Backbone as numpy.savetxt, mean C-alpha at the origin, in Angstrom:
# Nx Ny Nz CAx CAy CAz Cx Cy Cz
-61.85 -43.98 -33.06 -62.70 -42.79 -33.06 -61.82 -41.55 -33.06
-62.05 -40.71 -33.99 -61.21 -39.51 -34.14 -61.92 -38.31 -33.55
-61.06 -37.34 -33.06 -61.62 -36.12 -32.48 -62.11 -35.21 -33.58
-63.07 -34.37 -33.26 -63.55 -33.40 -34.25 -62.41 -32.53 -34.74
-62.51 -31.98 -35.94 -61.41 -31.16 -36.50 -61.05 -29.98 -35.62
-62.02 -29.29 -35.03 -61.70 -28.11 -34.23 -60.91 -28.49 -32.99
-61.34 -29.60 -32.31 -60.62 -30.03 -31.09 -59.22 -30.52 -31.43
-59.10 -31.25 -32.58 -57.78 -31.75 -32.97 -56.83 -30.60 -33.25
-57.33 -29.56 -33.89 -56.48 -28.40 -34.19 -56.03 -27.69 -32.90
-56.95 -27.62 -31.89 -56.58 -26.97 -30.64 -55.53 -27.78 -29.89
-55.64 -29.11 -29.88 -54.64 -29.95 -29.22 -53.28 -29.81 -29.87
-53.27 -29.73 -31.18 -52.00 -29.58 -31.89 -51.37 -28.25 -31.56
-52.19 -27.19 -31.44 -51.64 -25.86 -31.15 -51.07 -25.78 -29.74
-51.60 -26.63 -28.79 -51.10 -26.59 -27.43 -49.78 -27.33 -27.27
-49.45 -28.18 -28.22 -48.18 -28.89 -28.13 -47.04 -27.94 -28.49
-45.90 -28.11 -27.79 -44.73 -27.27 -28.09 -44.01 -27.87 -29.28
-43.78 -27.11 -30.29 -43.08 -27.65 -31.46 -41.70 -28.17 -31.06
-41.25 -29.18 -31.76 -39.92 -29.76 -31.49 -38.83 -28.72 -31.75
-37.86 -28.67 -30.83 -36.74 -27.74 -31.01 -37.00 -26.34 -30.49
-38.16 -26.10 -29.88 -38.47 -24.77 -29.36 -37.60 -24.49 -28.13
-36.97 -23.30 -28.03 -36.09 -22.99 -26.88 -36.88 -22.95 -25.58
-36.21 -23.25 -24.44 -36.92 -23.23 -23.15 -37.39 -21.83 -22.80
-38.35 -21.76 -21.89 -38.90 -20.48 -21.51 -37.94 -19.65 -20.68
-38.35 -18.40 -20.39 -37.50 -17.48 -19.64 -37.22 -17.98 -18.24
-38.23 -18.56 -17.60 -38.05 -19.05 -16.23 -37.00 -20.15 -16.18
-37.08 -21.10 -17.12 -36.11 -22.20 -17.13 -34.71 -21.70 -17.45
-34.62 -20.72 -18.34 -33.30 -20.17 -18.66 -32.70 -19.48 -17.44
-33.52 -18.73 -16.70 -33.01 -18.03 -15.52 -32.58 -19.01 -14.44
-33.36 -20.06 -14.24 -32.99 -21.07 -13.25 -31.69 -21.75 -13.63
-31.55 -22.09 -14.91 -30.32 -22.72 -15.37 -29.11 -21.82 -15.22
-29.30 -20.52 -15.50 -28.19 -19.57 -15.33 -27.79 -19.45 -13.87
-28.78 -19.39 -12.98 -28.48 -19.27 -11.55 -27.73 -20.50 -11.04
-28.13 -21.69 -11.49 -27.45 -22.92 -11.07 -26.00 -22.92 -11.54
-25.78 -22.52 -12.78 -24.40 -22.49 -13.31 -23.56 -21.44 -12.58
-24.16 -20.29 -12.25 -23.43 -19.24 -11.55 -23.00 -19.70 -10.16
-23.93 -20.34 -9.43 -23.61 -20.82 -8.09 -22.51 -21.87 -8.16
-22.58 -22.76 -9.14 -21.55 -23.79 -9.28 -20.19 -23.18 -9.58
-20.17 -22.16 -10.45 -18.89 -21.51 -10.80 -18.30 -20.78 -9.59
-19.14 -20.05 -8.84 -18.65 -19.35 -7.65 -18.12 -20.33 -6.60
-18.82 -21.45 -6.43 -18.36 -22.47 -5.48 -17.01 -23.02 -5.88
-16.83 -23.28 -7.18 -15.56 -23.81 -7.68 -14.43 -22.81 -7.49
-14.69 -21.53 -7.84 -13.65 -20.50 -7.68 -13.30 -20.30 -6.22
-14.31 -20.27 -5.34 -14.04 -20.11 -3.92 -13.23 -21.26 -3.35
-13.53 -22.46 -3.80 -12.75 -23.60 -3.33 -11.31 -23.56 -3.78
-11.10 -23.19 -5.04 -9.74 -23.08 -5.55 -8.97 -21.97 -4.84
-9.63 -20.84 -4.58 -8.95 -19.74 -3.88 -8.55 -20.15 -2.47
-9.47 -20.82 -1.77 -9.17 -21.26 -0.41 -8.00 -22.24 -0.39
-7.93 -23.07 -1.43 -6.88 -24.09 -1.45 -5.53 -23.54 -1.83
-5.49 -22.53 -2.74 -4.21 -22.12 -3.31 -3.79 -20.70 -3.00
-4.67 -19.85 -2.46 -4.29 -18.45 -2.20 -3.16 -18.42 -1.17
-2.02 -17.73 -1.48 -0.90 -17.73 -0.55 -1.20 -17.03 0.75
-2.09 -16.03 0.73 -2.37 -15.28 1.94 -3.23 -16.05 2.94
-3.80 -17.19 2.52 -4.71 -17.90 3.41 -4.07 -19.13 4.06
-2.90 -19.47 3.64 -2.30 -20.64 4.24 -1.85 -20.30 5.66
-1.93 -21.23 6.53 -1.55 -20.99 7.91 -0.78 -22.20 8.44
0.10 -21.96 9.37 0.86 -23.03 9.97 -0.04 -23.79 10.94
-0.03 -25.10 10.86 -0.93 -25.88 11.69 -0.52 -25.82 13.16
0.76 -25.96 13.45 1.22 -25.89 14.83 2.66 -25.41 14.84
3.22 -25.29 16.05 4.55 -24.72 16.19 5.64 -25.60 15.60
5.36 -26.86 15.36 6.39 -27.73 14.80 6.74 -27.35 13.38
5.87 -26.57 12.72 6.14 -26.14 11.35 6.99 -24.88 11.30
7.24 -24.25 12.43 7.96 -22.98 12.47 9.45 -23.20 12.69
10.25 -22.30 12.11 11.68 -22.32 12.35 11.99 -21.76 13.73
13.25 -21.90 14.15 13.64 -21.40 15.47 13.46 -19.89 15.54
13.81 -19.16 14.44 13.64 -17.71 14.42 12.16 -17.33 14.52
11.32 -18.07 13.80 9.89 -17.77 13.84 9.29 -18.05 15.21
9.77 -19.08 15.89 9.28 -19.38 17.23 9.63 -18.25 18.20
10.85 -17.72 18.08 11.23 -16.59 18.90 10.39 -15.36 18.54
10.15 -15.19 17.24 9.30 -14.10 16.80 7.88 -14.23 17.32
7.38 -15.45 17.38 6.03 -15.67 17.92 5.97 -15.26 19.38
7.02 -15.58 20.15 7.05 -15.19 21.55 6.98 -13.67 21.69
7.74 -12.95 20.85 7.70 -11.49 20.89 6.34 -10.97 20.42
5.79 -11.62 19.41 4.47 -11.22 18.90 3.42 -11.31 19.99
3.45 -12.38 20.77 2.44 -12.58 21.80 2.58 -11.59 22.95
3.73 -10.94 23.05 3.93 -9.93 24.08 3.54 -8.54 23.60
3.81 -8.24 22.33 3.68 -6.86 21.85 2.56 -6.65 20.83
2.08 -7.70 20.17 1.18 -7.49 19.02 -0.18 -8.18 19.15
-0.26 -9.19 19.99 -1.42 -10.08 19.98 -2.71 -9.37 20.36
-2.66 -8.34 21.21 -3.88 -7.68 21.67 -4.62 -6.99 20.55
-3.91 -6.56 19.52 -4.55 -5.86 18.40 -4.71 -6.75 17.16
-3.78 -7.67 16.95 -3.79 -8.46 15.72 -4.22 -9.92 15.91
-4.55 -10.31 17.14 -5.11 -11.63 17.35 -4.07 -12.72 17.54
-4.53 -13.86 18.08 -3.61 -14.95 18.41 -3.01 -15.60 17.17
-3.71 -15.58 16.06 -3.21 -16.18 14.83 -2.96 -15.14 13.74
-2.76 -13.90 14.17 -2.51 -12.80 13.24 -3.67 -12.57 12.28
-4.87 -12.97 12.68 -6.04 -12.82 11.84 -6.72 -11.47 12.02
-6.20 -10.65 12.96 -6.78 -9.34 13.19 -7.86 -9.35 14.26
-8.09 -8.20 14.85 -9.13 -8.01 15.85 -9.99 -6.84 15.41
-11.29 -7.04 15.35 -12.19 -6.00 14.87 -12.06 -4.73 15.69
-11.96 -3.60 14.98 -11.86 -2.27 15.57 -10.55 -2.06 16.34
-9.61 -2.99 16.20 -8.31 -2.81 16.86 -7.16 -2.86 15.88
-7.08 -3.94 15.12 -5.96 -4.07 14.19 -6.31 -5.02 13.06
-5.72 -4.82 11.87 -6.03 -5.66 10.71 -5.31 -7.00 10.78
-5.71 -7.90 9.91 -5.03 -9.18 9.78 -3.63 -8.96 9.22
-2.68 -9.76 9.68 -1.32 -9.70 9.19 -0.98 -10.87 8.28
-1.96 -11.72 8.00 -1.74 -12.85 7.12 -1.53 -12.33 5.70
-0.36 -12.59 5.15 -0.06 -12.18 3.78 0.67 -10.86 3.65
0.88 -10.12 4.76 1.56 -8.82 4.64 3.06 -8.98 4.47
3.60 -10.11 4.92 5.02 -10.37 4.73 5.90 -9.71 5.78
7.15 -10.14 5.81 8.10 -9.59 6.78 8.46 -8.14 6.47
8.34 -7.73 5.20 8.68 -6.35 4.84 7.78 -5.35 5.56
6.48 -5.65 5.64 5.55 -4.74 6.32 5.86 -4.67 7.81
6.17 -5.82 8.41 6.49 -5.83 9.84 7.74 -5.00 10.10
8.76 -5.19 9.28 10.01 -4.46 9.48 9.79 -2.96 9.36
9.01 -2.53 8.38 8.77 -1.10 8.23 8.02 -0.53 9.43
6.93 -1.17 9.81 6.09 -0.63 10.88 6.81 -0.62 12.22
7.57 -1.66 12.53 8.22 -1.77 13.83 9.47 -0.90 13.89
10.28 -0.93 12.83 11.54 -0.18 12.86 11.35 1.33 12.76
10.20 1.78 12.30 9.92 3.22 12.28 9.12 3.66 13.50
8.88 2.75 14.43 8.17 3.10 15.65 6.67 3.27 15.48
6.15 2.97 14.31 4.70 3.10 14.11 3.94 2.01 14.87
4.56 0.87 15.01 4.00 -0.23 15.78 5.03 -0.67 16.83
4.57 -1.07 17.99 3.19 -1.14 18.48 2.55 0.25 18.59
1.29 0.33 18.22 0.57 1.60 18.20 0.12 1.96 19.61
0.53 3.13 20.13 0.16 3.49 21.50 -1.32 3.81 21.65
-1.96 4.30 20.61 -3.39 4.64 20.67 -3.93 4.72 19.24
-5.23 4.62 19.11 -5.86 4.68 17.81 -5.85 6.12 17.30
-5.30 6.32 16.11 -5.22 7.64 15.50 -5.63 7.54 14.05
-5.75 8.70 13.40 -6.06 8.70 11.97 -4.95 8.03 11.18
-3.74 8.12 11.69 -2.60 7.56 10.97 -1.46 7.30 11.96
-0.81 6.16 11.80 0.36 5.87 12.63 1.53 6.71 12.14
2.18 7.42 13.04 3.28 8.30 12.67 4.59 7.73 13.19
5.69 8.24 12.64 7.01 7.76 13.03 7.31 8.17 14.47
7.79 7.21 15.25 8.19 7.44 16.63 9.50 6.71 16.91
10.02 6.89 18.10 11.19 6.15 18.50 10.82 4.66 18.62
11.53 3.77 17.94 11.16 2.34 17.97 11.22 1.77 19.39
10.25 0.92 19.71 10.24 0.25 21.00 10.95 -1.09 20.96
11.19 -1.60 19.76 11.89 -2.87 19.59 13.13 -2.66 18.74
14.08 -3.55 18.88 15.31 -3.46 18.10 15.08 -4.02 16.70
15.95 -3.68 15.74 15.82 -4.28 14.40 15.87 -5.80 14.42
16.64 -6.38 15.32 16.70 -7.84 15.42 15.36 -8.40 15.87
14.72 -7.76 16.83 13.40 -8.22 17.28 12.36 -8.05 16.19
12.44 -6.94 15.45 11.52 -6.74 14.33 11.71 -7.83 13.28
12.96 -8.21 13.03 13.24 -9.26 12.05 12.66 -10.60 12.50
12.72 -10.89 13.79 12.17 -12.15 14.30 10.65 -12.18 14.16
9.99 -11.08 14.52 8.53 -11.03 14.36 8.17 -11.13 12.88
8.94 -10.45 12.04 8.70 -10.54 10.60 8.84 -11.96 10.08
9.80 -12.70 10.60 9.98 -14.10 10.18 8.77 -14.94 10.57
8.23 -14.67 11.75 7.03 -15.39 12.18 5.85 -15.09 11.26
5.63 -13.81 10.98 4.51 -13.43 10.10 4.74 -13.99 8.69
5.98 -14.01 8.25 6.28 -14.54 6.93 5.94 -16.02 6.83
6.28 -16.78 7.86 6.08 -18.23 7.80 4.62 -18.64 7.96
3.81 -17.83 8.63 2.41 -18.22 8.79 1.53 -17.70 7.66
2.01 -16.71 6.91 1.12 -16.17 5.88 1.77 -15.77 4.58
3.10 -15.74 4.50 3.76 -15.32 3.27 3.65 -13.82 3.04
4.11 -13.37 1.89 4.05 -11.95 1.54 5.40 -11.43 1.11
5.50 -10.11 0.83 6.75 -9.53 0.32 7.86 -9.55 1.37
9.08 -9.77 0.89 10.25 -9.81 1.76 11.28 -8.78 1.29
12.11 -8.34 2.22 13.13 -7.34 1.93 14.39 -8.00 1.41
15.14 -7.29 0.54 16.45 -7.79 0.14 17.44 -7.64 1.28
18.54 -8.37 1.27 19.51 -8.25 2.37 20.32 -6.96 2.27
20.89 -6.55 3.41 21.78 -5.39 3.42 21.09 -4.11 3.82
21.91 -3.18 4.34 21.40 -1.87 4.73 21.61 -0.80 3.65
22.60 -0.99 2.80 22.88 -0.04 1.72 22.20 -0.53 0.45
21.10 0.11 0.10 20.33 -0.32 -1.07 20.37 0.70 -2.21
21.30 1.66 -2.15 21.29 2.70 -3.19 22.65 2.94 -3.83
23.73 2.45 -3.27 25.04 2.71 -3.85 25.13 2.13 -5.26
25.59 2.97 -6.17 25.72 2.56 -7.57 24.46 2.74 -8.39
23.37 3.21 -7.77 22.12 3.40 -8.52 22.17 4.70 -9.31
21.22 4.86 -10.23 21.16 6.01 -11.13 20.32 7.11 -10.45
21.00 8.16 -9.97 20.30 9.24 -9.26 19.39 10.02 -10.20
19.86 10.30 -11.41 19.04 11.06 -12.34 17.76 10.32 -12.71
17.89 9.03 -12.97 16.71 8.22 -13.27 15.80 8.15 -12.04
16.39 8.05 -10.85 15.60 8.03 -9.63 14.81 9.31 -9.44
15.42 10.47 -9.80 14.70 11.73 -9.70 13.49 11.77 -10.62
13.66 11.25 -11.83 12.54 11.21 -12.77 11.42 10.32 -12.24
11.78 9.14 -11.72 10.77 8.22 -11.18 10.10 8.81 -9.94
10.88 9.50 -9.12 10.31 10.11 -7.92 9.29 11.18 -8.28
9.61 12.02 -9.25 8.68 13.09 -9.65 7.40 12.52 -10.25
7.50 11.37 -10.90 6.32 10.77 -11.52 5.45 10.06 -10.48
6.07 9.33 -9.57 5.34 8.42 -8.70 5.15 8.92 -7.26
6.01 9.82 -6.80 6.04 10.12 -5.37 5.80 11.59 -5.03
6.19 12.50 -5.92 6.20 13.92 -5.56 4.82 14.50 -5.32
3.77 13.90 -5.91 2.43 14.45 -5.72 1.99 14.39 -4.26
2.53 13.45 -3.48 2.20 13.35 -2.06 3.34 13.82 -1.17
4.56 13.43 -1.52 5.71 13.72 -0.65 6.42 15.02 -1.01
5.93 15.75 -2.00 6.52 17.01 -2.48 7.82 16.74 -3.24
8.20 17.71 -4.06 9.37 17.53 -4.90 10.66 17.39 -4.09
10.67 17.94 -2.90 11.87 17.88 -2.06 11.80 16.76 -1.03
10.79 15.88 -1.12 10.60 14.77 -0.19 10.34 15.26 1.24
9.79 16.48 1.36 9.50 17.03 2.68 8.15 16.61 3.23
7.34 15.92 2.44 6.03 15.48 2.89 4.93 16.47 2.56
3.69 16.08 2.79 2.56 16.95 2.49 1.29 16.42 3.13
0.27 17.28 3.21 -1.00 16.92 3.85 -1.88 16.12 2.90
-2.64 15.18 3.48 -3.63 14.40 2.75 -4.99 14.64 3.39
-5.99 13.94 2.94 -7.34 14.12 3.47 -7.53 13.33 4.77
-8.61 13.64 5.49 -9.04 12.92 6.70 -7.98 12.92 7.79
-7.23 14.00 7.91 -6.24 14.12 8.96 -4.98 13.34 8.74
-4.77 12.81 7.57 -3.57 12.03 7.27 -2.57 12.90 6.52
-1.36 12.37 6.40 -0.31 13.12 5.71 0.70 12.15 5.12
1.38 12.61 4.07 2.51 11.88 3.51 3.76 12.35 4.25
4.43 11.48 4.97 5.52 11.93 5.84 6.74 12.40 5.06
7.53 13.24 5.71 8.82 13.60 5.16 9.79 12.45 5.25
10.87 12.53 4.47 11.79 11.40 4.37 13.17 11.70 4.93
13.27 12.76 5.73 14.60 13.15 6.19 15.22 12.13 7.14
14.41 11.32 7.83 14.95 10.36 8.79 14.88 8.92 8.28
14.38 8.71 7.09 14.18 7.36 6.59 15.49 6.74 6.11
15.64 5.45 6.37 16.81 4.70 5.91 16.49 4.04 4.57
17.52 3.45 3.98 17.31 2.74 2.71 16.25 1.66 2.86
16.32 0.91 3.94 15.36 -0.18 4.14 13.95 0.36 4.41
13.86 1.52 5.06 12.54 2.14 5.24 11.93 2.48 3.89
12.72 3.09 3.02 12.23 3.45 1.69 11.76 2.21 0.93
12.60 1.21 0.90 12.30 0.02 0.11 11.06 -0.69 0.64
10.98 -0.84 1.98 9.83 -1.53 2.57 8.53 -0.76 2.33
8.59 0.58 2.37 7.39 1.38 2.13 6.89 1.19 0.70
7.81 1.20 -0.26 7.40 1.00 -1.64 6.86 -0.40 -1.86
7.41 -1.37 -1.14 7.02 -2.76 -1.34 5.68 -3.09 -0.71
5.32 -2.39 0.38 4.12 -2.77 1.14 3.01 -1.72 1.13
3.33 -0.45 0.83 2.28 0.57 0.77 1.60 0.84 2.09
2.32 1.35 3.10 1.67 1.62 4.39 0.67 2.77 4.30
-0.37 2.71 5.15 -1.39 3.76 5.24 -2.00 4.04 3.86
-1.99 5.30 3.41 -2.60 5.65 2.13 -1.68 5.45 0.94
-0.46 5.04 1.18 0.51 4.90 0.10 0.18 3.69 -0.76
0.22 3.82 -2.09 0.00 2.66 -2.94 1.17 1.69 -2.88
0.89 0.44 -3.20 1.94 -0.59 -3.26 2.64 -0.51 -4.61
3.96 -0.44 -4.57 4.75 -0.47 -5.80 5.48 -1.81 -5.85
4.76 -2.82 -6.31 5.38 -4.12 -6.46 6.41 -4.12 -7.57
7.08 -5.24 -7.72 8.14 -5.32 -8.73 7.60 -5.21 -10.15
6.30 -5.39 -10.34 5.73 -5.19 -11.68 5.44 -3.71 -11.95
5.34 -2.88 -10.89 5.20 -1.44 -11.08 6.56 -0.75 -11.11
7.39 -1.03 -10.13 8.76 -0.51 -10.08 9.69 -1.68 -9.83
10.61 -1.90 -10.73 11.54 -3.01 -10.58 12.46 -2.75 -9.38
13.12 -3.78 -8.86 14.07 -3.55 -7.76 15.13 -2.50 -8.09
15.62 -2.47 -9.32 16.62 -1.46 -9.70 16.01 -0.06 -9.68
14.75 0.07 -10.11 14.11 1.38 -10.09 13.86 1.84 -8.64
13.52 0.91 -7.77 13.38 1.27 -6.36 14.70 1.80 -5.82
15.79 1.15 -6.16 17.11 1.59 -5.70 17.44 2.97 -6.28
17.04 3.23 -7.52 17.29 4.55 -8.11 16.56 5.64 -7.33
15.30 5.38 -6.96 14.53 6.36 -6.20 15.18 6.60 -4.83
15.61 5.53 -4.18 16.27 5.67 -2.89 17.53 6.51 -3.03
18.30 6.27 -4.08 19.53 7.04 -4.30 19.22 8.51 -4.49
18.15 8.82 -5.21 17.78 10.23 -5.43 17.39 10.90 -4.12
16.55 10.24 -3.33 16.10 10.85 -2.07 17.27 11.00 -1.10
18.14 10.01 -1.04 19.29 10.13 -0.16 20.23 11.25 -0.63
20.30 11.46 -1.92 21.13 12.54 -2.43 20.55 13.91 -2.06
19.21 14.00 -1.96 18.59 15.25 -1.56 19.05 15.68 -0.16
19.32 14.69 0.69 19.73 15.01 2.05 21.10 15.67 2.10
21.96 15.35 1.15 23.31 15.91 1.15 23.46 17.11 0.22
22.48 17.36 -0.63 22.54 18.50 -1.55 22.34 19.79 -0.75
23.28 20.72 -0.84 23.24 21.94 -0.03 22.75 23.16 -0.79
21.91 22.97 -1.77 21.33 24.08 -2.52 22.41 24.99 -3.10
23.21 24.52 -4.04 24.27 25.35 -4.60 23.75 26.58 -5.34
22.47 26.57 -5.70 21.93 27.70 -6.44 21.47 28.85 -5.56
21.49 28.68 -4.24 21.04 29.75 -3.35 20.13 29.22 -2.26
19.38 30.14 -1.67 18.49 29.79 -0.57 17.32 28.95 -1.09
17.10 27.77 -0.50 16.10 26.85 -1.01 14.70 27.04 -0.47
14.49 27.95 0.48 13.16 28.21 1.05 12.48 26.93 1.52
13.22 26.11 2.24 12.64 24.88 2.75 12.58 23.77 1.73
12.93 24.07 0.49 12.97 23.07 -0.58 11.62 22.38 -0.77
10.59 23.18 -0.74 9.25 22.65 -0.99 8.83 22.75 -2.45
9.73 23.19 -3.30 9.41 23.22 -4.71 9.25 24.62 -5.26
8.92 24.75 -6.54 8.87 26.05 -7.20 7.70 26.93 -6.79
6.61 26.35 -6.28 5.44 27.17 -5.94 5.73 28.13 -4.77
6.20 27.65 -3.61 6.50 28.61 -2.54 7.62 29.56 -2.90
8.59 29.10 -3.69 9.66 29.99 -4.10 9.11 31.12 -4.98
8.24 30.76 -5.92 7.63 31.79 -6.77 6.75 32.73 -5.99
6.01 32.19 -4.99 5.15 33.03 -4.17 5.99 34.01 -3.35
7.10 33.52 -2.80 7.96 34.40 -2.01 8.54 35.51 -2.89
8.99 35.16 -4.06 9.53 36.17 -4.98 8.46 37.20 -5.34
7.23 36.73 -5.58 6.14 37.64 -5.94 5.85 38.62 -4.80
5.71 38.07 -3.58 5.39 38.94 -2.44 6.50 39.93 -2.17
7.74 39.46 -2.16 8.87 40.36 -1.92 8.96 41.41 -3.03
8.76 40.95 -4.26 8.83 41.88 -5.38 7.74 42.93 -5.33
6.50 42.52 -4.99 5.40 43.47 -4.91 5.63 44.49 -3.80
6.11 44.03 -2.65 6.39 44.96 -1.55 7.47 45.96 -1.97
8.50 45.46 -2.64 9.57 46.35 -3.09 9.06 47.38 -4.10
8.17 46.93 -5.00 7.62 47.86 -5.99 6.76 48.92 -5.32
5.91 48.52 -4.35 5.05 49.48 -3.65 5.90 50.50 -2.90
6.92 50.04 -2.18 7.78 50.96 -1.43 8.50 51.92 -2.37
9.00 51.39 -3.48 9.69 52.24 -4.46 8.74 53.28 -5.04
7.52 52.85 -5.34 6.53 53.77 -5.90 6.19 54.90 -4.91
5.99 54.53 -3.64 5.70 55.55 -2.63 6.88 56.50 -2.44
8.09 55.96 -2.49 9.28 56.81 -2.34 9.39 57.81 -3.49
9.16 57.32 -4.72 9.20 58.19 -5.87 8.13 59.27 -5.79
6.91 58.84 -5.38 5.80 59.81 -5.27 6.10 60.87 -4.22
6.72 60.43 -3.09 7.06 61.40 -2.06 8.13 62.38 -2.53
9.09 61.93 -3.28 10.14 62.82 -3.80 9.60 63.81 -4.81
8.60 63.35 -5.59 8.09 64.22 -6.63 7.13 65.29 -6.07
């Protein structure tokens, strides 16, 4: 028994033709499932292979220097950065992945341990010796990895001062001024002057980017270029302004302003003197 022609035509129209693409709802569900699967896979791979997330399981994995550094860390750093250097909320950031270079810079410049919460950690008299800073840095390096410093205290001898000056003006002078005297930043922060910085301070700062400073990794500035910049800044300390009075060596703007003000005052006085004589 066959269906009437009208009913048969309606049944045929309700069937989905072969090869018709899925509806919007099915496409969206399929996209969401694939997205969740991809994010899960990426997250798993990152957790497994990211260098900043690896951690030492116990003290048996640490070297003798790192064990001594851990002892110092637990006395001077643990209250702000946590027992596993994972950081403490509203006190201090995680140190996993910062490397020994960051520890050496912060400790040897007296910025850490931080005496109180401020807009910016400033240079102070160090509370720990360079040897103690190196031990803490070794501990942080072994539990989380990160950038490390080259050996030696002299990192600029034989470098190209002229090239360093060019690189400094391009990358550093906008914050630290042309004479490396420092300058003000927003939110109560500042780019510090460099008159007391050592070669290792310079190198560690470029390598780790403390506070508002950007990180200049070896792909931004090669080790030789970092040494050139250090050589230029160290040369500024010994340059005695052979051309005359440097006005604090803050660059051409204050010098031009001083010349303008002095010149205008001289012109006004001369004009009044001439008018009085006439």
